[in-house]
N, C-alpha and C positions, 0 to 999 in steps of 0.2 A: 332602206329601214329594216329594223331585225325584229322579227316577228317572235313572241315569247314561245315557250314550250307551250303554255295554259292557251294560248290562242288556237295553236296546232290540233291541242287535243279537242277545244270545243267546235273548230271545224270539222275536224273528225267525226265527232259526236253527231252534229247536224248532218252531215254526208251519211253515216249509218243509218241514223234515224229516216231519214228521206228515202234509202233504198228500201228500208222494213215497211214504211208507210206506203209503198207504190205496189210491193208485191202482196200487202195485205188488202190495198183496194181492189187489187186485179181477181183477188180471190174471196171478196165479202157477199158471196150471193146468198149467204147461210143468213144473211143480217134481212134480208128481205122477204117480205112476206108474197109481192106479185109476182109471179113467174117471170124468169129472167133467162134469156138465152144468148147463148155464143155462136157467130157466125162460125160455120165449119166449112162450108161450099159457097160459092158464087157462080151462077151462070147467066150470062148474058142472053134475054131471048130475043129482044127485037128493039130497035129505033125507029121513032117516027118524028118528023119535022111539024110543026103546028104554027099557024097563023092566026091571030085573031082579028076581029073586026078594025082595030087600030093597027093594022099591018106589023104589030108585034110579032116576033117571030123565036120561037124556042124549039127544044127537042126534048122528047118524051124517051126515056129509054126503059125498059122490062127487065126486071131481075126476076131470077129462082133462087131465092135463098135456103141453105140448109143450116137450120137450127140445131145445137144439143141444149136442152133444157137443164140448167145449173143448179136449181130451187125447187121446191112445191114437191106435190105428192109425184108429180112427173119427171122429176129428177131422173137424168140419165137418157130419156129418151129423145129421138128425133124426129123432126117435122120438117116439112117444106112449106115456106111463106112467100107469096109474090110480092115484089116490090115495085112501084113504077116512080122513078125520079123524073125531074126536070134539071138541065144544065142551070138555068137560074136558081134553083134550090130555094125557091120562095117559100115554098110548104112541105118541101120534102126534102129527102137527102139520099144521096148513094152510100150503100153500105158495103164493107169490104171483111175480108175474113179475118177473124179474131175480134172484131167489134162485139160488145154486150148490148141487148136492146129488151125493154119489156116488153113483155106478150099477152094479148086477151086472148085466153086459150079456152076453147070449147069441146067438149068430149060429146061426140054422136056414134052412138052403137060399135064403143071403143076404139072408134076412129078419132085421132087430136085434128082438130081445124083452129087455126091462130091466125089473129091480126096482129101488126106492131103497132104497138101502143106509144112507146117512146124511148130515144136513145138515152142509154145510162152514162150520165155526165160526171159522175160523182169523183172520177180519179182527177179531171181538170179543176173542180173547184177546192180538192182537199191539198192537190199539189200546189196551186197558185198559193193557197192560204198558207202552206208550209214556207213557200218562197217568200212571201212578205213578211213572215216572222223570222225566218233567218235573215234577210237583207235588213231589217229593224235592229235585231239584236247586233247584227255585223257592224252595223254605220252607229248605232246609238246605245247599245247594249241597255242597262237597265231602264233610261229614258225611253227606248224604243218600246220595250214592255209594256211601259204604264201608258204609251199612245196608244198600244195595240188594245189592251186593255178599255181605255175609255171608248175606243169604236166598239166593241163587244157590247158594253155597257149600253151606249146610245142606241144600238141595233135592238137590243132586249126593250128597251123604253120606246123606242118608235112601233115595234110589235106590238106592246103595250096598249099604247094609243090608239092604234088601228084596231083592236081587240073592242074597247072600251066603246069604241065609235060604232062598231058594227052591234055590240051588245045591246048599248043604250039607246042607238037608233035617234039619236037627238036631232033636233030642228037647227040649233046652233053651233053644231060640232066644231067650228074652226076654233074656237076658244079652248078645246081640247088640246090641239095640235098647238098652239100659241105658249099653253101653260108648260107643255112637253118640250118645247123650242127651249124658255127658259130654263129647264133643269137640265137639258140637253149641253146647253153653254156652260153653266155653274159646273157640272160635273166634269166633263172635257177641260177645262181651264183648271179645276182645284186638282185632276190628276196629273196635268203635264205641267202648270206650272208651280202648283203648292196654293196653299192658302195662305197668302201675305196681300200686301198692300197693290205690288203689280197685279194679282189675280183679279182683286178688287176694281182697280182701275180699268183692267181689259173687259172687264163683263159690263163694267156701266158703260163704256162706249161702243161695245156692241148691241148692247140692248137697245140704247139710245139711239143709235144711227138705224135698226133696223127698223124701229118704231117710226121714226122719221120717215124713212124712204117709203114704207108702206103706206104711212097717212099721204104723203104726196102723191104715191101712185094711186090710192084709193079716191081721193079727191077730184086728180084729172080725169079718172074714169066715169065719175059722176057728173062732172060738170061736163064731158063729151059724150055723156049717156053711152058708153061704151060701144060706140058705132065701129063696126068692122071687126068685133070681137064676140067670137063663137065660142061662149063657154061649152055649150053642148058638143063641141067637138073632141074634149076629154075623152080618152079612151075609156071604156067600161064605168063611165060615169054613172052610179047609181043613187047618189044623193044628189044634194043641191050643186051645180057644177059649178058655179061662182064661188062657194065656201071651200071646194076642193081645190079651185085654181088658186085661193087665197094662202089657202094651209099649204099648197105646194111651194107657192113664193115667199112664202115666210122661211121655210127648210131651207130653201134653196139660195135666197138672199142671206141667210144666217151664215152658211158655209165661207161665202165670199167677204163677209164683214168681217167674220172673226180671224180671217187669214189676215188682211191689214191691219186690223186694229191689234192684233198680237205681235206683229211685226214693229210697228211702231212704238208702241209702249214699251217693247223689250229694249229695243235700241236705245231708248230715252233714258231708261232704268240703267243700261250700262254705261251710258255717256255720261249718267251723273254720277254713278260710280267710280269712274276713272278721272272725271274731271268735277271734283265736289264745287269748286266756284262757278260753274256754269249757270248763268242767269235764267230766269224764267223766260225771256223773250227769246233768247240763243235755245232755248230746250224747245221751245214752239217753233222757231223756223226750222229746227234740224228735224222737227217730227212731220212737218209740212214737205220738207224735202224729201224725207223718206218714203212719205206717202205718193208724192209725184212720182217718184222713180218706180213704185211696184203698182201704182195703179192701171197704166197701160197694160202690163202683161196681164194682170187679174181679169181684166175687161174683156181681154182677148180669149182669155182660158175659158170664161163664161159663154162666149160666142162660140167658140170650137166645141163646146158641150151642146149647146143649142144646136148647131150643125150635125153634130154626131146623131143626135136624137130625132131629127126630122128628115134626114137626107133619104133614108127607104123610103117612107111614107110620101115624100115629096116625090121620087122617082115615078112611084106608081101612079101617082096623079098626073104628071106630065106623060106617061106613057099610056093613058086611056083618056087623052083627047083634051086634058083640061088646061084653062088658059094659065097664065102666070098670076095674074091678080086671084082668080079663083083659086088655084093652090095654095097661094101665099095667105090667104083668107082664111082658109080650112086646115092646114098644117104646120104654119109659121108664126100667126099672128099672137098667139098665147105665147110661145116661147120667147118672141121677142119683147113681148110687155114684162114678161117677168125678168128677163134679162137686162131691160132698162130699168126696173126696180132696183135690182140688185147692183147694175152699175151706180144709180143714185145713191145706196146704199154706201158704195165704196167710195165716193166721192164724199159723202158727209164724215165717213168715220175719219178721213185726215183731219178735219180740223177740230172736230171734236175727240178722238184720241190725243191728238197733240196739245189741246188746251188742259184738258185732266190730267194727263200725264205732267205737263210742267207746271201746273197749280199746285197739285199733289206734293212734287217733288219741291218744288220752291218754300213748303211750309217746313223744313227742315227734317231732321231725325235720321236715325240710322237706317237704311233702306235693305232689304233681305231680297236679292234680285238671285232667281234660281239659277243653278249652271245648265 
């Protein structure tokens, strides 16, 4: 396949932009108010093996780090800081020459004393974001940019929802996230698909399936009196843990249901466009076939995300002598319930999206299907 000159120029432009972005971020210390230091020398002082009461072994290493301060009123000055890190790197890390860290600096009688506050990670965040933008444009062109725009807007809306929750400090804050979840869905579909009948059908299928799944989940929890479910196990739960759990469930289920509904509806609209004489029953059966083919992978994705979120904490529980039942109850039970509710939502999406699409397309009329 021959690549056009315009494509080569676009790729070159992205490459040059990426190099300039990398260089800028490596030298952006002037943008920060917190003191930022660059590691110029590392000396390993001592290494010691440790064993806890559960016979878990680790190795602690002591480093003497030399920093050059890159900003603030101490710019250009050098100081030494002691850092101790473990091989497990659970709560600490090893530092190398060239890395940049934020420092807490204290001045006493003209002498500087400092401690490491945090590692500077903006270069990873910006370069990964740049790579995502590049790949979206490379594979989807303008459609990829619209997808990225919807993600950014949804992120802003999510922060707004959290800010409203914090400022208003409502008792029933769950409904704030429900309203914003509906806005998330409408905004994403409008930007990606366009404001048309396909968008309306997809939106209806997502909201209906998510609502039914949540109702089924809540009724089940009510009838079983939430036995074995510890809402207080949520990390940093400063408000009603149960409402936080339900809010997280709504947002999590929405993503899985949206994926399934979008695939089914888009497939049926394209099918009707290419084969106008397809009957309502054929459309419905085709929608079910599409749903069955994607249901398994989507549910597996949910489980993999759940495993990724809980594996670190589960290992800690196992390493500190806790049983499988206790570990599951306090680290995995909430995630399993969320995954099950999301799975119910995916299953319900198949007949709901298939029926709504088949019924709408059987009404006739010229359809507009997004490219």
